[in-house]
N, CA, C and O of each residue as an XYZ file, in Angstrom:
588
protein
N     -22.127      2.082    -66.546
C     -22.089      0.862    -65.385
C     -21.147      0.453    -65.981
O     -20.877      0.183    -67.151
N     -20.277      0.418    -64.276
C     -18.983     -0.412    -63.855
C     -19.624     -1.679    -63.427
O     -20.833     -1.839    -63.259
N     -18.635     -2.613    -63.258
C     -19.181     -3.628    -62.788
C     -17.735     -4.053    -61.532
O     -16.543     -4.086    -61.838
N     -18.157     -4.254    -60.528
C     -17.216     -4.337    -59.616
C     -16.582     -5.212    -59.441
O     -17.571     -5.925    -59.608
N     -15.354     -6.335    -59.131
C     -15.361     -7.513    -59.395
C     -15.071     -7.456    -57.589
O     -15.051     -6.420    -56.925
N     -14.847     -8.995    -57.011
C     -13.825     -8.722    -55.653
C     -12.787     -8.020    -55.693
O     -12.458     -7.017    -55.059
N     -12.105     -8.821    -56.768
C     -10.306     -8.066    -57.082
C     -10.415     -6.216    -56.429
O      -9.824     -5.629    -55.523
N     -11.558     -5.757    -57.514
C     -11.505     -3.933    -57.303
C     -11.516     -3.934    -55.805
O     -10.810     -3.542    -54.876
N     -12.727     -4.602    -56.022
C     -13.746     -3.696    -54.592
C     -12.738     -3.885    -53.130
O     -12.627     -3.074    -52.211
N     -11.960     -5.449    -53.297
C     -10.548     -4.732    -52.492
C      -9.730     -4.056    -52.164
O      -9.358     -3.719    -51.040
N      -9.192     -3.664    -53.716
C      -8.802     -2.755    -53.855
C      -8.967     -1.438    -53.814
O      -8.019     -0.659    -53.717
N     -10.231     -1.071    -53.888
C     -10.990      0.305    -53.074
C     -10.582      0.081    -51.782
O      -9.606      0.612    -51.251
N     -11.274     -0.645    -51.320
C     -11.093     -0.891    -49.545
C     -10.022     -0.552    -49.056
O     -10.055      0.130    -48.031
N      -8.769     -0.920    -49.633
C      -7.098     -1.047    -49.274
C      -6.625      0.687    -49.768
O      -5.775      1.383    -49.214
N      -7.434      1.032    -50.896
C      -7.074      2.739    -51.241
C      -7.339      3.627    -49.856
O      -6.590      4.452    -49.333
N      -8.431      3.255    -49.513
C      -9.495      4.071    -48.662
C      -8.517      3.786    -47.123
O      -8.073      4.823    -46.630
N      -8.262      2.790    -46.561
C      -7.322      2.495    -45.512
C      -5.984      3.190    -45.029
O      -5.497      3.652    -43.997
N      -5.581      2.950    -46.723
C      -3.785      3.659    -46.549
C      -4.204      5.425    -46.493
O      -3.604      6.152    -45.702
N      -5.250      5.962    -47.387
C      -6.015      7.587    -46.883
C      -6.388      7.462    -46.022
O      -6.584      8.635    -45.707
N      -6.801      6.737    -45.001
C      -6.893      7.079    -43.213
C      -5.288      6.897    -42.841
O      -4.593      7.876    -42.572
N      -4.888      5.849    -42.851
C      -3.413      6.329    -42.443
C      -2.870      7.167    -43.294
O      -2.472      7.946    -42.428
N      -2.565      7.595    -44.161
C      -1.938      8.712    -43.890
C      -2.736      9.956    -43.380
O      -2.232     10.953    -43.898
N      -3.550     10.214    -42.748
C      -4.144     11.433    -42.451
C      -3.657     11.027    -40.968
O      -2.935     11.729    -40.259
N      -4.156      9.829    -40.647
C      -3.281      9.749    -38.991
C      -2.116      9.929    -38.977
O      -1.701     10.818    -38.233
N      -1.354      9.317    -39.622
C      -0.024     10.012    -39.568
C       0.455     11.245    -39.877
O       1.498     11.570    -39.310
N      -0.184     12.234    -40.850
C       0.249     13.378    -41.205
C       0.422     14.475    -39.314
O       1.530     15.000    -39.204
N      -0.107     14.613    -38.647
C       0.274     14.779    -37.056
C       1.480     14.450    -37.128
O       2.343     15.016    -37.799
N       1.681     12.986    -36.050
C       2.653     12.460    -36.334
C       3.986     12.816    -36.828
O       4.925     13.052    -36.068
N       4.080     12.862    -38.408
C       5.395     13.619    -39.445
C       5.550     15.035    -38.848
O       6.747     15.281    -38.698
N       4.531     16.333    -38.348
C       4.939     17.118    -38.281
C       5.089     17.501    -36.891
O       5.479     18.664    -36.783
N       4.863     16.759    -35.546
C       5.264     16.258    -34.186
C       6.222     16.105    -34.115
O       6.883     16.656    -33.235
N       6.859     15.115    -35.192
C       8.351     14.828    -34.854
C       9.678     15.793    -35.331
O      10.848     15.943    -34.980
N       8.570     16.458    -36.554
C       9.871     17.482    -37.068
C       9.815     18.492    -36.390
O      10.741     19.297    -36.491
N       8.817     18.733    -35.578
C       9.423     20.042    -33.928
C      10.090     19.236    -33.503
O      11.097     19.710    -32.978
N      10.032     18.350    -33.472
C      10.788     17.585    -32.295
C      12.681     17.128    -32.521
O      13.535     16.956    -31.651
N      12.768     17.068    -33.671
C      13.793     17.303    -33.981
C      15.072     18.853    -34.509
O      16.271     19.126    -34.451
N      13.718     19.472    -35.011
C      14.070     20.966    -35.408
C      14.949     21.299    -33.896
O      16.107     21.710    -33.826
N      13.941     20.961    -32.647
C      14.336     21.490    -31.296
C      15.677     20.674    -30.375
O      16.704     21.139    -29.880
N      15.104     19.227    -30.422
C      16.733     18.806    -30.958
C      18.585     19.528    -31.371
O      19.675     19.493    -30.801
N      18.195     19.951    -32.301
C      18.813     20.070    -33.561
C      19.513     21.474    -32.818
O      20.691     21.726    -33.071
N      19.010     22.045    -32.225
C      18.991     23.940    -32.015
C      19.558     23.789    -30.856
O      20.364     24.689    -30.621
N      19.404     22.592    -29.607
C      19.767     22.082    -28.666
C      21.527     21.482    -28.330
O      22.319     21.358    -27.396
N      21.420     21.258    -29.751
C      22.807     20.192    -29.864
C      23.814     21.393    -29.995
O      24.804     21.614    -29.297
N      23.179     22.333    -31.376
C      23.710     23.495    -31.491
C      24.032     24.296    -30.525
O      24.874     25.080    -30.963
N      23.780     24.519    -29.358
C      23.323     25.733    -28.227
C      24.327     25.084    -27.161
O      25.034     25.723    -26.382
N      24.259     23.810    -27.267
C      25.333     23.266    -25.944
C      26.474     22.660    -26.979
O      26.817     21.651    -26.362
N      27.080     22.678    -27.910
C      27.777     22.555    -28.736
C      28.769     24.311    -28.930
O      29.891     24.566    -28.493
N      28.153     24.912    -29.451
C      28.836     25.705    -29.263
C      29.066     26.813    -27.374
O      29.866     27.743    -27.283
N      28.180     26.352    -26.210
C      28.983     26.241    -25.200
C      30.305     26.264    -24.759
O      31.166     27.022    -24.312
N      29.931     24.226    -25.318
C      31.368     23.412    -24.670
C      32.972     24.089    -25.628
O      34.154     23.815    -25.419
N      32.252     25.164    -26.833
C      33.615     25.616    -27.203
C      33.637     26.586    -27.187
O      34.430     27.021    -28.023
N      32.971     27.593    -26.430
C      33.425     28.449    -25.265
C      34.014     28.485    -24.297
O      34.741     29.406    -23.925
N      33.735     27.249    -23.618
C      34.502     26.770    -22.545
C      33.773     25.925    -21.598
O      32.590     26.235    -21.454
N      34.272     24.773    -20.812
C      33.145     23.950    -20.134
C      32.547     24.466    -18.984
O      31.330     24.373    -18.821
N      33.415     25.100    -18.021
C      32.906     26.003    -17.196
C      31.839     26.619    -17.220
O      31.163     26.500    -16.198
N      31.229     27.555    -18.422
C      30.680     28.153    -18.757
C      29.354     27.647    -19.205
O      28.222     28.095    -19.018
N      29.942     26.214    -20.078
C      28.337     24.870    -20.668
C      27.512     24.642    -19.043
O      26.346     24.641    -18.649
N      29.175     24.420    -18.289
C      28.410     23.822    -16.762
C      27.356     24.575    -15.825
O      26.454     24.231    -15.061
N      27.896     25.717    -16.244
C      27.009     27.106    -15.449
C      25.496     27.252    -16.791
O      24.503     27.927    -16.522
N      25.530     27.076    -17.102
C      24.175     26.913    -18.537
C      23.669     25.651    -18.684
O      22.575     25.469    -19.218
N      24.335     24.779    -18.274
C      23.075     23.171    -17.720
C      22.330     23.927    -16.255
O      21.155     23.887    -15.890
N      23.360     24.512    -15.708
C      23.039     24.266    -14.341
C      21.526     25.295    -14.046
O      20.581     25.051    -13.296
N      21.710     26.233    -14.762
C      20.699     27.245    -15.055
C      19.588     27.153    -15.927
O      18.626     27.912    -15.821
N      19.722     25.671    -17.354
C      18.921     25.375    -17.736
C      17.451     24.597    -16.742
O      17.530     23.445    -16.315
N      16.309     25.412    -16.540
C      15.552     24.555    -15.822
C      14.759     23.219    -15.991
O      14.219     22.513    -15.139
N      14.870     23.059    -17.623
C      14.666     21.709    -18.376
C      15.547     20.864    -17.369
O      14.914     20.327    -16.460
N      16.029     20.796    -17.379
C      18.023     19.466    -16.452
C      17.827     19.391    -15.710
O      17.960     20.357    -14.960
N      17.222     17.899    -15.138
C      16.590     17.586    -13.529
C      18.096     18.138    -13.131
O      19.177     18.310    -13.694
N      17.491     18.321    -11.765
C      18.937     18.363    -10.962
C      19.566     17.447    -10.130
O      18.888     16.514     -9.701
N      20.639     17.530     -9.848
C      20.789     15.431    -10.139
C      20.737     15.052     -8.473
O      20.610     15.773     -7.483
N      20.896     13.582     -8.635
C      20.240     13.639     -7.090
C      21.422     12.994     -6.281
O      22.203     12.129     -6.677
N      21.370     13.645     -4.996
C      22.239     13.268     -3.700
C      22.427     12.037     -3.517
O      21.578     11.209     -3.188
N      24.068     11.789     -3.817
C      24.529     10.953     -2.948
C      24.048     10.520     -1.530
O      24.004     11.364     -0.635
N      23.546      8.730     -1.213
C      23.394      9.032      0.364
C      24.750      8.072      1.356
O      25.805      7.460      1.193
N      24.439      8.211      1.694
C      25.871      7.657      2.530
C      25.016      5.816      2.693
O      23.875      5.397      2.894
N      26.639      5.098      2.420
C      25.893      3.697      2.083
C      24.689      2.962      3.319
O      24.722      3.095      4.542
N      24.097      2.502      2.820
C      23.558      1.360      3.650
C      22.097      2.195      4.458
O      21.085      1.624      4.863
N      22.376      3.553      4.509
C      21.247      4.544      5.257
C      21.802      4.462      6.272
O      22.938      4.008      6.409
N      20.875      5.018      7.415
C      21.308      5.490      8.651
C      21.060      3.991      9.354
O      19.931      3.609      9.659
N      22.573      2.996      9.625
C      23.047      2.301     10.295
C      22.333      0.836      9.956
O      22.330     -0.017     10.844
N      21.860      0.613      8.947
C      21.539     -1.108      8.500
C      22.558     -2.284      8.409
O      22.213     -3.464      8.473
N      24.024     -1.799      8.232
C      25.162     -1.982      8.228
C      25.186     -2.702      9.077
O      25.044     -3.908      8.871
N      25.426     -2.060     10.635
C      25.206     -2.144     11.763
C      24.539     -2.989     11.991
O      24.978     -3.899     12.692
N      22.711     -3.054     11.309
C      21.448     -3.760     12.222
C      22.132     -4.845     11.620
O      22.733     -5.517     12.459
N      22.311     -5.463      9.824
C      22.927     -6.552     10.274
C      23.695     -7.325     10.249
O      23.503     -8.428      9.737
N      24.758     -6.974     10.782
C      25.460     -7.280     11.837
C      25.369     -7.779     12.778
O      25.916     -8.818     13.147
N      24.417     -6.887     13.501
C      23.834     -7.438     14.997
C      22.864     -8.604     15.065
O      22.804     -9.469     15.939
N      22.321     -8.504     14.275
C      20.963     -9.864     13.365
C      22.064    -10.947     13.216
O      21.678    -12.086     12.953
N      23.586    -10.685     13.376
C      23.942    -12.278     12.309
C      24.925    -12.405     14.035
O      25.760    -13.291     14.215
N      24.696    -11.698     14.750
C      25.113    -11.364     16.132
C      24.770    -12.442     17.451
O      25.366    -13.076     18.322
N      23.048    -12.116     16.831
C      21.785    -13.068     17.213
C      21.601    -14.291     17.027
O      21.030    -15.008     17.849
N      22.169    -14.783     15.659
C      22.490    -16.043     15.471
C      23.443    -16.478     14.858
O      23.736    -16.615     13.670
N      23.920    -16.693     15.852
C      25.798    -17.265     15.851
C      25.301    -18.522     14.880
O      24.228    -18.942     15.312
N      25.774    -19.304     13.626
C      25.973    -20.674     13.495
C      24.967    -19.917     12.061
O      25.767    -19.327     11.335
N      24.193    -19.853     11.767
C      22.700    -19.730     11.362
C      23.264    -19.424     10.169
O      24.083    -18.512     10.044
N      22.724    -20.421      8.888
C      22.685    -20.091      7.620
C      21.764    -18.728      7.078
O      20.637    -19.130      6.791
N      21.909    -17.145      6.837
C      20.959    -16.585      6.343
C      21.135    -16.558      4.765
O      21.973    -17.212      4.145
N      20.254    -15.740      4.257
C      20.243    -15.146      2.675
C      19.314    -13.704      3.052
O      18.472    -13.361      3.881
N      20.113    -13.065      1.775
C      19.456    -11.518      2.062
C      18.235    -11.319      2.319
O      17.933    -10.636      3.297
N      17.301    -11.852      1.525
C      15.688    -12.149      2.010
C      15.260    -12.698      3.649
O      14.287    -12.555      4.389
N      16.527    -13.365      3.718
C      15.791    -13.295      5.190
C      15.745    -12.136      6.175
O      15.001    -11.421      6.847
N      16.656    -12.325      5.934
C      17.505    -10.826      6.476
C      16.629     -9.385      6.499
O      16.148     -8.774      7.453
N      16.622     -9.141      5.277
C      15.477     -8.443      5.463
C      14.840     -8.178      5.508
O      14.646     -6.963      5.486
N      13.855     -9.088      5.619
C      12.374     -9.618      6.252
C      12.639     -9.874      7.862
O      11.644     -9.541      8.506
N      13.428    -10.243      8.467
C      14.110    -10.154     10.055
C      14.823     -8.680     10.552
O      15.175     -8.572     11.727
N      14.997     -7.655      9.681
C      14.715     -6.653      9.755
C      13.536     -5.389      9.784
O      13.524     -4.212     10.143
N      12.878     -6.041      9.381
C      11.460     -5.481      8.963
C      11.184     -4.844      7.310
O      10.161     -4.272      6.935
N      12.016     -5.040      6.754
C      12.253     -4.452      5.401
C      12.462     -5.498      3.970
O      13.445     -5.450      3.229
N      11.558     -6.212      3.846
C      11.088     -7.615      3.092
C      11.513     -7.098      1.696
O      11.867     -7.804      0.752
N      11.422     -5.783      1.722
C      11.501     -5.187     -0.450
C      12.868     -4.692     -0.665
O      13.315     -4.200     -1.701
N      13.654     -4.946      0.789
C      14.870     -3.955      0.611
C      16.061     -5.169      0.571
O      17.123     -4.832      1.094
N      15.993     -6.756     -0.079
C      16.503     -7.503     -0.504
C      18.312     -6.920     -0.961
O      19.466     -7.141     -0.595
N      17.705     -6.227     -1.794
C      19.019     -5.664     -2.530
C      20.390     -5.404     -1.506
O      21.348     -6.171     -1.414
N      20.234     -4.305     -0.880
C      20.941     -3.156      0.287
C      20.664     -4.313      1.395
O      21.184     -3.879      2.423
N      20.218     -5.297      1.605
C      20.548     -6.629      2.555
C      21.839     -7.591      1.746
O      22.785     -8.221      2.219
N      21.543     -7.447      0.830
C      22.888     -8.293      0.134
C      23.809     -7.827     -0.172
O      24.732     -8.320     -0.822
N      23.674     -6.566      0.348
C      25.357     -5.650     -0.480
C      25.870     -5.530      1.038
O      27.033     -5.709      1.400
N      24.719     -5.173      1.902
C      25.082     -5.112      3.373
C      26.419     -6.554      4.349
O      27.306     -6.362      5.180
N      25.868     -7.964      3.625
C      26.348     -8.845      3.485
C      27.507     -9.014      3.119
O      28.375     -9.279      3.951
N      27.780     -8.902      1.823
C      28.448     -8.888      0.774
C      29.630     -8.243      1.190
O      30.713     -8.671      0.791
N      29.559     -7.174      2.013
C      30.640     -5.422      2.392
C      31.391     -6.841      3.965
O      32.541     -7.279      4.005
N      30.554     -7.083      4.702
C      30.574     -7.566      5.534
C      31.631     -8.638      5.879
O      32.415     -8.715      6.826
N      31.337     -9.702      4.474
C      32.389    -10.846      4.322
C      33.558    -10.573      3.943
O      34.672    -11.016      4.224
N      33.223     -9.888      3.354
C      34.520     -8.689      2.059
C      35.149     -8.495      4.040
O      35.935     -9.269      4.588
N      34.726     -7.704      4.459
C      35.749     -7.310      5.773
C      36.403     -8.126      6.805
O      37.322     -7.972      7.609
N      35.112     -9.578      6.286
C      36.000    -11.345      7.261
C      35.090    -10.616      8.262
O      34.940    -11.538      9.064
N      34.534     -9.818      8.657
C      33.536    -10.442      9.712
C      32.245    -11.348      9.905
O      31.671    -11.490     10.985
N      31.731    -12.163      8.262
C      30.795    -12.984      8.324
C      32.030    -14.043      7.448
O      33.192    -13.940      7.056
N      30.873    -15.121      7.453
C      31.501    -16.357      7.087
C      30.339    -16.692      5.834
O      29.121    -16.704      6.017
N      31.039    -16.958      4.522
C      29.848    -17.514      3.588
C      29.859    -19.376      3.257
O      30.883    -20.019      3.030
N      28.990    -19.727      3.290
C      29.475    -21.169      3.652
C      29.117    -21.576      2.504
O      29.339    -22.771      2.309
N      28.581    -20.941      1.569
C      28.211    -21.696      0.636
C      27.369    -19.935     -0.068
O      27.302    -18.958      0.677
N      26.784    -19.887     -1.683
C      26.259    -18.649     -2.455
C      25.253    -18.268     -2.093
O      24.261    -18.935     -1.801
N      25.377    -17.284     -2.073
C      23.561    -16.469     -1.835
C      23.575    -17.022      0.252
O      22.426    -17.188      0.660
N      24.261    -17.168      0.930
C      24.270    -17.819      2.263
C      25.164    -16.677      3.001
O      26.045    -16.009      2.459
N      24.929    -16.634      3.759
C      26.246    -16.215      4.970
C      25.942    -16.618      6.120
O      24.736    -16.707      6.351
N      26.959    -17.012      7.267
C      26.473    -17.017      8.955
C      27.913    -16.220      9.345
O      28.838    -15.895      8.599
N      27.727    -16.007     10.970
C      28.471    -15.234     11.747
C      28.895    -16.711     12.291
O      28.270    -17.770     12.231
N      30.278    -16.389     12.886
C      30.656    -17.218     13.670
C      31.578    -17.123     14.298
O      32.678    -16.855     13.815
N      31.429    -17.258     15.163
C      32.454    -15.981     16.563
C      34.091    -16.278     16.877
O      34.878    -15.887     17.739
N      34.193    -17.363     15.478
C      36.003    -17.536     15.899
C      35.831    -16.594     14.518
O      36.953    -16.746     14.036
N      35.281    -15.917     13.802
C      35.485    -15.040     12.592
C      36.216    -14.033     13.268
O      37.353    -13.570     13.174
N      34.791    -13.746     14.286
C      35.384    -12.200     14.877
C      36.848    -12.286     15.891
O      37.570    -11.369     16.283
N      36.944    -13.819     16.130
C      37.851    -13.627     17.727
C      39.669    -13.728     17.206
O      40.705    -13.728     17.869
N      39.264    -13.849     14.993
C      40.465    -14.212     14.548
C      40.932    -12.950     13.953
O      42.055    -12.718     13.504
N      39.898    -12.157     14.012
C      40.342    -10.559     13.290
C      40.516     -9.479     14.668
O      40.333     -8.359     14.191
N      40.786     -9.339     16.150
C      40.904     -8.575     17.339
C      42.165     -8.912     17.320
O      42.923     -8.515     18.204
């Protein structure tokens, strides 16, 4: 008959917990080994293709169904957004606007970044004025100096 002390009992409980964790960890280790093997195969394949020639490697990558196609670039600001922003500014001369207010006025409040980019480009082109950071205004004098 053995007498278990609280310390011994805790040691036994901890060892059972460790065994359970090791059982849970085993499938993860197997999956990780498979992933590492696949990665090594792919790296070897790509290295061989690059050594064979860049054009062949590019063709092989294009033919590989696992490689997602590149996103087509759209023209800046979609269809006429920058013109819409300028027309909005012309309709409100002298009024300071922010990208958020322009996006909301154009009915696209989620497009703050697009409005900010348009305003920045219009400012860089000298078509609008920037009285302070983040705020823009259309002044007729600015257009008069541009023509």
